[in-house]
C-alpha positions in Angstrom: 0.3 -0.2 0.1 1.2 3.1 -0.6 2.4 5.7 2.1 0.7 9.1 2.1 4.2 10.3 0.8 4.1 8.1 -2.1 0.2 8.7 -2.7 1.2 13.0 -3.0 2.8 12.6 -6.4 4.2 15.2 -8.3 1.3 13.7 -11.4 -1.7 14.3 -8.1 -0.4 17.7 -6.8 -0.3 18.8 -10.9 -3.8 17.4 -11.8 -5.7 19.3 -8.4 -4.1 22.5 -9.8 -5.0 21.8 -13.3 -8.6 21.2 -12.2 -8.3 24.5 -9.9 -7.0 26.2 -12.7 -10.1 25.3 -14.9 -12.8 25.9 -12.3 -11.5 29.5 -12.0 -11.6 29.9 -15.8 -15.6 28.4 -16.2 -16.5 31.1 -13.6 -14.0 34.2 -15.1 -13.2 35.4 -12.0 -9.9 36.1 -13.0 -8.8 39.8 -13.4 -6.1 40.7 -16.6 -2.9 41.9 -14.7 -0.6 43.7 -16.9 3.2 41.5 -16.9 5.1 44.2 -14.7 2.0 43.4 -12.0 2.3 40.2 -12.6 6.0 39.8 -11.3 5.2 42.0 -8.3 2.7 39.2 -7.3 4.7 36.7 -7.4 7.0 36.9 -4.0 3.5 37.0 -1.7 1.7 34.8 -3.9 0.8 32.8 -0.3 -1.4 35.4 0.5 -3.0 36.1 -2.5 -6.7 35.1 -3.2 -6.7 31.5 -5.0 -7.8 32.4 -8.6 -5.0 34.7 -8.2 -2.4 32.1 -6.7 -3.2 29.4 -8.9 -2.8 31.6 -12.7 0.9 32.1 -11.2 1.4 28.7 -11.5 -0.4 28.0 -14.5 0.4 28.9 -17.9 -1.1 32.3 -19.0 -4.5 32.1 -20.9 -3.6 33.1 -24.2 -1.0 30.1 -24.6 -3.4 27.6 -24.0 -3.0 24.8 -26.9 -6.9 23.9 -28.3 -7.6 19.7 -28.0 -8.6 17.7 -30.3 -12.3 17.7 -31.2 -12.0 13.5 -30.6 -10.2 14.9 -27.0 -13.7 17.0 -26.3 -16.7 15.5 -24.2 -19.9 13.9 -26.1 -22.8 16.6 -26.5 -25.2 14.7 -24.3 -24.0 16.4 -20.9 -24.0 19.7 -19.6 -22.5 22.7 -21.0 -20.4 23.6 -18.1 -19.2 20.4 -17.4 -18.1 20.1 -20.9 -16.2 23.5 -20.8 -14.6 22.1 -17.5 -12.9 19.2 -19.5 -12.0 21.1 -22.7 -10.4 23.3 -20.6 -8.6 21.1 -18.6 -7.4 19.3 -20.9 -5.8 22.5 -22.7 -4.1 23.4 -19.8 -2.3 19.8 -19.5 -1.8 19.8 -23.3 0.4 23.3 -22.8 1.7 22.4 -20.0 3.1 19.2 -21.9 4.3 21.0 -24.8 6.3 23.8 -22.7 7.9 21.6 -20.8 8.9 19.6 -24.3 9.7 22.5 -26.4 12.9 23.4 -24.0 12.0 27.2 -23.9 12.5 29.1 -20.9 8.7 29.7 -19.0 8.8 31.4 -16.0 5.6 30.0 -14.6 7.2 26.1 -14.9 9.7 27.2 -12.5 7.0 28.7 -9.7 5.3 25.8 -10.6 8.1 23.1 -10.1 9.3 25.0 -6.8 5.5 24.8 -5.4 5.3 21.3 -6.0 8.3 20.5 -4.1 7.4 22.7 -1.4 3.7 21.1 -1.1 5.5 17.5 -1.4 7.9 19.0 1.6 5.3 20.0 3.9 3.8 16.4 3.6 6.9 14.1 4.2 7.4 17.0 7.6 6.6 16.0 11.2 5.9 19.4 12.0 2.3 19.9 13.6 0.2 22.2 10.7 -1.8 24.9 11.7 -4.9 25.8 8.7 -5.6 29.8 9.2 -7.5 30.4 6.2 -11.2 29.5 7.0 -14.0 31.8 5.8 -17.6 31.4 6.8 -20.0 31.9 3.4 -23.4 32.6 4.2 -26.1 30.6 2.1 -29.7 31.3 3.3 -31.6 28.4 4.5 -35.3 30.4 5.8 -36.6 33.2 7.2 -38.0 33.4 10.4 -40.0 35.7 12.9 -38.5 35.8 16.6 -39.8 38.7 19.0 -41.9 40.0 15.9 -38.6 40.7 14.2 -37.9 38.7 10.8 -35.0 37.3 11.4 -32.7 35.8 8.2 -31.6 31.8 9.4 -28.3 31.0 7.6 -26.5 27.9 7.1 -22.7 28.3 7.5 -20.5 27.0 4.7 -16.8 26.9 5.2 -14.1 27.4 2.8 -10.3 27.7 2.8 -8.4 30.5 1.0 -5.5 29.6 1.3 -4.4 27.2 -2.1 -2.0 25.3 0.3 -4.1 24.1 2.4 -7.2 23.7 0.5 -4.7 20.8 -1.9 -3.4 19.4 1.3 -7.3 18.6 2.4 -7.8 17.6 -1.1 -4.6 14.9 -0.8 -6.0 13.7 2.5 -9.6 13.4 1.4 -8.5 11.5 -2.3 -6.1 9.1 -0.6 -8.0 8.0 3.0 -11.2 8.0 0.6 -9.1 5.0 -1.4 -8.0 3.3 1.4 -11.5 3.3 3.9 -13.9 2.5 0.9 -13.8 -0.9 1.1 -14.3 -1.3 4.5 -17.4 1.4 4.4 -20.4 -0.8 4.3 -21.9 -0.8 0.7 -25.5 0.9 1.4 -23.5 4.2 2.3 -24.8 5.8 -1.0 -23.0 9.3 -0.3 -19.5 11.2 -0.5 -18.0 7.8 -2.3 -15.3 7.2 -5.0 -16.5 5.6 -8.3 -17.3 1.8 -7.0 -18.7 -2.0 -8.2 -22.2 -1.5 -7.0 -24.2 -4.4 -6.6 -24.5 -5.9 -9.9 -23.1 -2.7 -11.9 -20.4 -3.6 -14.7 -18.4 -0.9 -14.1 -17.6 1.1 -11.7 -20.1 3.8 -10.6 -20.5 7.2 -8.6 -23.2 5.9 -6.0 -26.2 9.0 -5.8 -29.8 9.6 -4.6 -31.5 7.4 -7.5 -29.7 4.1 -6.4 -31.7 4.9 -3.2 -35.0 5.4 -5.0 -33.8 2.4 -6.9 -33.2 -0.3 -4.5 -36.3 1.7 -2.4 -38.9 0.4 -5.1 -37.2 -2.9 -5.0 -38.2 -3.8 -1.8 -41.5 -2.3 -2.5 -41.9 -5.0 -5.4 -40.0 -7.5 -3.6 -42.5 -7.3 -0.3 -45.8 -6.2 -2.3 -48.2 -8.8 -1.2 -46.6 -7.8 2.7 -47.3 -5.2 4.8 -44.2 -3.2 5.1 -43.2 -0.5 7.9 -41.2 2.4 7.6 -39.1 4.2 10.1 -37.7 7.7 9.7 -34.7 9.3 11.2 -32.7 12.7 10.9 -29.6 14.0 12.2 -30.2 17.5 13.5 -27.5 20.1 13.4 -25.2 17.4 12.0 -21.9 18.4 11.2 -22.5 21.0 14.1 -22.7 19.0 16.5 -19.8 16.2 15.1 -17.7 15.8 18.4 -13.6 15.8 17.3 -13.1 13.1 20.0 -15.6 10.8 18.6 -14.2 11.5 15.2 -10.4 10.9 16.2 -12.1 7.8 17.5 -13.2 6.2 14.6 -10.8 7.2 11.9 -8.1 5.7 14.8 -10.3 2.2 14.6 -10.5 2.3 11.3 -7.0 2.9 10.9 -6.6 0.1 13.3 -8.6 -2.2 10.7 -6.9 -1.2 7.7 -3.5 -2.1 9.4 -4.4 -5.9 10.1 -4.9 -6.4 6.1 -1.8 -3.9 5.3 0.9 -3.5 8.2 3.1 -0.7 6.4 -0.4 1.8 6.2 0.8 4.6 8.2 -1.6 6.8 9.4 0.3 9.2 11.3 1.3 10.8 7.9 -2.0 12.4 7.1 -3.4 12.1 10.3 -1.2 15.7 10.7 -3.6 17.2 8.4 -7.3 15.6 10.2 -5.4 17.4 13.4 -5.3 20.7 11.5 -8.5 20.6 9.9 -9.9 19.6 13.5 -8.7 22.1 15.7 -9.0 25.1 12.3 -12.8 25.2 13.2 -15.7 24.4 16.2 -19.2 25.8 16.7 -18.7 27.9 19.4 -15.6 29.8 18.3 -16.6 30.3 14.6 -20.1 30.2 14.5 -21.8 31.2 17.9 -19.1 34.0 18.0 -20.5 35.7 15.0 -24.4 35.2 16.0 -23.1 37.0 19.4 -21.9 39.6 17.3 -25.3 39.8 14.9 -26.9 40.5 18.3 -24.6 43.4 19.2 -25.0 45.1 16.3 -28.9 44.5 15.7 -28.6 42.5 12.2 -31.5 40.7 10.9 -29.3 37.7 10.9 -28.9 34.3 12.5 -27.1 31.3 12.0 -28.9 27.9 13.5 -27.5 26.7 16.5 -28.1 23.5 17.8 -29.8 23.0 21.0 -27.7 23.2 24.2 -30.9 21.7 26.2 -31.3 19.0 23.9 -27.3 18.2 23.4 -27.0 17.7 27.3 -30.0 15.6 27.6 -29.4 13.3 25.3 -25.3 13.3 24.8 -24.0 14.9 27.1 -24.0 15.6 31.0 -23.8 19.7 32.1 -20.1 19.1 32.5 -18.9 16.9 29.7 -20.6 19.4 27.3 -18.7 22.6 29.6 -15.2 20.7 28.4 -16.5 20.0 25.3 -18.0 23.1 23.4 -14.9 24.1 21.7 -14.8 20.1 19.7 -17.9 20.4 19.0 -18.7 20.6 15.0 -16.5 20.0 11.7 -16.2 22.6 9.0 -19.9 22.2 6.4 -18.2 22.0 2.6 -14.5 21.1 3.2 -13.8 18.2 1.5 -12.9 16.3 4.7 -15.7 16.3 6.5 -17.2 14.4 4.1 -15.3 10.9 5.0 -15.6 12.0 8.6 -19.0 11.5 8.3 -18.8 8.3 6.4 -17.0 6.6 8.6 -18.7 7.6 11.9 -21.8 7.1 10.7 -20.5 3.5 9.5 -19.8 2.5 13.0 -23.2 4.0 14.2 -24.9 1.6 11.4 -22.7 -0.9 11.9 -23.3 -1.3 15.8 -27.1 -0.6 15.6 -29.1 -1.7 12.2 -26.7 -4.1 10.8 -25.1 -5.9 13.6 -26.6 -9.5 12.0 -28.6 -10.1 8.1 -32.1 -9.4 8.1 -33.7 -10.7 4.2 -36.7 -9.0 5.5 -35.1 -5.3 6.1 -34.5 -2.6 3.8 -31.8 0.0 5.3 -30.6 3.4 3.7 -28.6 6.2 4.3 -27.8 9.1 2.2 -25.7 12.2 4.5 -27.5 12.2 7.3 -30.9 10.8 6.1 -31.8 7.4 7.5 -34.7 4.7 5.8 -35.6 1.5 7.6 -38.2 -0.5 6.5 -39.2 -4.5 8.0 -41.9 -5.9 7.7 -42.4 -6.7 10.9 -43.7 -3.8 12.7 -42.0 -4.7 16.2 -38.4 -5.7 14.7 -38.7 -1.6 12.7 -39.0 -0.4 16.3 -36.2 -2.4 17.9 -34.1 -1.5 14.8 -34.8 2.8 15.1 -34.8 2.5 19.0 -31.0 0.9 18.7 -30.2 3.6 16.0 -31.4 6.4 18.0 -29.0 5.1 21.0 -26.7 4.6 19.2 -26.4 8.2 17.6 -26.5 9.7 21.3 -23.5 7.5 22.2 -21.7 9.4 19.8 -22.7 12.5 20.7 -25.0 13.0 17.8 -28.8 14.7 18.0 -31.1 13.0 16.4 -34.5 15.2 15.5 -37.5 14.6 17.8 -39.7 11.3 16.6 -43.6 11.9 15.8 -46.3 8.8 15.1 -48.0 10.1 11.8 -51.3 8.7 13.6 -51.5 11.4 15.9 -54.2 13.9 15.8 -52.1 17.2 14.7 -51.1 15.6 11.6 -54.4 13.9 10.8 -57.7 16.1 9.3 -61.2 15.0 10.9 -61.7 12.9 7.3 -58.4 11.1 8.2 -56.2 13.0 5.6 -52.7 14.2 6.1 -51.4 17.3 6.9 -49.4 19.4 4.9 -47.1 19.5 8.5 -46.5 15.8 8.6 -43.9 16.2 5.8 -41.7 19.0 8.3 -41.2 16.8 10.9 -38.3 14.3 9.6 -38.2 11.8 12.3 -41.1 9.3 12.3 -41.5 5.9 14.3 -42.7 2.9 12.5 -46.2 3.0 10.7 -47.3 1.0 8.0 -46.4 2.2 4.6 -49.8 2.8 2.4 -54.0 2.5 3.4 -53.7 5.6 4.8 -57.5 6.1 4.7 -58.0 2.6 6.5 -55.5 2.5 8.9 -54.8 5.7 11.4 -51.1 5.0 11.9 -50.8 4.6 8.2 -49.2 6.8 5.2 -49.1 6.3 1.3 -46.5 8.1 0.6 -42.4 8.3 1.7 -40.8 11.7 1.2 -36.8 10.7 0.7 -33.9 12.6 -0.8 -36.2 15.0 -2.4 -38.5 12.6 -3.8 -42.1 10.8 -2.5 -42.5 7.7 -3.3 -46.2 6.5 -3.1 -46.6 2.6 -1.9 -48.4 1.9 -5.3 -45.2 2.9 -6.7 -45.8 5.7 -8.1 -42.7 8.8 -7.5 -43.4 12.9 -7.6 -41.3 15.2 -6.1 -40.8 16.4 -2.8 -42.6 19.7 -2.3 -39.4 21.5 -1.7 -37.8 20.1 -4.6 -40.2 21.5 -6.4 -39.9 25.3 -4.4 -36.3 24.5 -5.6 -37.1 24.2 -9.4 -38.9 27.3 -9.1 -36.8 29.4 -7.2 -33.8 28.0 -10.2 -36.5 29.5 -12.7 -37.1 33.3 -11.1 -33.3 33.1 -10.6 -32.7 32.6 -14.2 -35.0 35.3 -15.0 -33.5 37.8 -12.3 -30.3 37.6 -13.7 -30.8 37.7 -17.5 -32.8 41.5 -16.2 -29.5 42.9 -15.0 -27.9 41.9 -18.2 -26.9 45.4 -20.4 -29.3 43.2 -23.6 -32.2 43.1 -21.0 -31.2 47.5 -20.1 -31.1 48.3 -23.8 -27.5 49.7 -23.6 -27.5 49.7 -27.0 -24.3 47.6 -27.8 -25.6 46.0 -30.5 -25.0 47.2 -33.7 -27.3 44.8 -35.8 -30.1 43.2 -35.6 -28.2 39.9 -36.3 -25.9 40.7 -33.0 -29.1 41.1 -31.3 -31.0 38.1 -32.4 -27.7 36.4 -31.3 -27.4 37.7 -28.1 -31.1 36.9 -27.2 -31.1 33.3 -28.4 -27.7 33.0 -25.7 -30.0 34.6 -23.4 -32.8 32.1 -24.0 -30.7 29.3 -23.7 -30.6 29.4 -20.1 -33.8 28.5 -19.6 -33.1 25.4 -21.7 -32.2 23.2 -19.9 -33.1 18.7 -18.8 -36.4 19.9 -17.7 -36.6 16.9 -15.5 -34.9 14.4 -17.1 -32.5 14.1 -14.2 -34.7 13.0 -11.9 -34.5 9.5 -13.2 -37.1 7.9 -11.1 -39.1 10.3 -10.9 -42.5 8.2 -12.9 -45.0 9.1 -15.3 -47.9 9.9 -13.1 -51.0 12.0 -12.7 -49.0 13.5 -9.6 -45.7 14.4 -11.2 -47.6 15.3 -14.5 -49.1 17.9 -12.6 -46.1 19.6 -10.9 -44.3 19.3 -14.3 -47.1 21.0 -15.9 -46.7 23.7 -13.1 -43.0 23.8 -13.7 -43.7 25.2 -17.7 -46.3 27.5 -16.8 -44.1 29.4 -14.6 -41.0 29.6 -17.1 -43.5 30.5 -19.6 -44.5 33.3 -17.2 -40.9 34.5 -16.5 -39.5 33.8 -20.1 -42.3 36.0 -21.8 -41.7 38.5 -19.0 -37.9 39.0 -19.9 -38.5 38.9 -23.5 -40.8 41.6 -22.8 -38.5 43.7 -21.0 -35.8 43.1 -23.8 -38.7 44.3 -26.8 -39.9 47.5 -24.4 -35.8 49.3 -23.9 -34.6 47.3 -27.2 -37.6 49.8 -29.8 -38.5 46.0 -30.8 -42.0 46.1 -32.3 -45.3 43.6 -31.2 -44.1 41.6 -34.3 -40.5 41.4 -33.4 -42.0 40.2 -29.5 -44.1 37.6 -31.3 -41.1 36.2 -33.1 -39.1 35.8 -30.3 -41.6 34.1 -28.1 -42.1 31.6 -30.5 -38.5 30.9 -30.7 -38.8 30.1 -27.3 -41.4 27.6 -27.8 -39.4 26.2 -30.5 -36.3 25.8 -28.4 -37.8 23.6 -26.3 -37.9 25.9 -22.7 -40.3 24.5 -22.0 -40.0 20.8 -21.3 -40.5 19.5 -17.6 -43.9 16.9 -19.0 -42.0 15.8 -21.9 -38.9 14.9 -20.1 -40.7 12.5 -17.6 -40.7 9.6 -19.4 -40.6 6.6 -16.9 -43.7 4.9 -17.5 -45.4 4.0 -13.4 -44.7 0.4 -12.6 -46.5 -1.0 -10.4 
């Protein structure tokens, strides 16, 4: 087995650097600088933003080699993915060409020196300290607190130093390859390419695999009662304890060492320690919350409930001692791997202790779905899971019963507030009009699956689609095209600009939701999306026509062009028929 020092080869580091440069090119965030300024920045490269730092290590944009057509991706992929792949190939070919030419290129000297410096950092035994962590706000919801509207944000963490980002990426890739064979098969998130079930070649498991497995289980036991329990972890990344991380990673490393005595975990553990020490919810997030309150800003980061943590996971003294060791960076590359290792331990200690052909268990991130043909056994397993979560200092959402009166209307149908509850005690799947403690639909990973096999989008997923359509309109309305700045010299250039903007609305519809079946529920959702898209496309075209002095006939032609370009294709892309 390769050691971490051997794994961090020049080739792997170069691949990461090239991918990072391609990302910067796709985003278009890099400003042009003069050669004189470029040389001045070399001495302070480590303090520069990643986009500027990476530009010093890669060939200048105007020297990139264009790859041959056969080396580009096929047109069935998304435009951004195709462009990123093409740019990555282009940069790699340029570096190869410049190395072979024998000519002097200043960036090559900087690149080689940087790679050697990074490898020296990896081989060193000195403790690391990551200092570039930055908290980015991502809006989650808006709530009313004491009569004031407060925006609740999700804290997304990013490392702004190129060196730290590369060290974390290398450690994550190395440990993912080493630990993956020791994770159980039904962990579907944050896994590298692997053979899954009967796949002919390695695949990246995702949400669609989970829904396919659920449908297969439903068909297998179609003639029996199926009971469902759901569990969701409350403030997952913000409640992970650093000591639990060290314990679980250490145990996993010991398992690997039993089969591979030459495996050395110490080399990569320095990076993990620096990663953990760079963040805690108390130090990084609660301090911002206190600042928001002091300045009167109507913003907050949602915090784990201290009273629940003390009730289920800690004593008062333990919590006070651990408060600076709770939470890992949400959005950091290593967090997904850490999550899988901890949850693998919990899964094996609770639900997967012994084989059971009547059990269905699936976990994606912190969403857990458990099905069984026996209600008693299903209850035992979910109780065991809940207790094991608490043992490893993780907090679950409160479990509710679908039969509670607060979730039922007088006629016995379900209230929509049921879907806001994230953890549910075992209930019968189907026959909700007959059984009190039953529900026809399971909400899981953005889908809702009915006991009879129909699949529709979850309400939150549908809302995300609506928001995405409106965002496209808003971005188009801010362009110079929509403001009528008269930069288009002729009608042909104007028509091309309008066509390019219309194409932004053109996508794969609902084809990406591969497990969505064609039924009355999904078709109704698709029809709503089509109407919503038509509304915002027409508003944008009307705005463009008005500010560019186009006639009503011109607007009509633009509208027909949008229809011909298949912008409203949500209904057409639900092609998979419902299978009982």
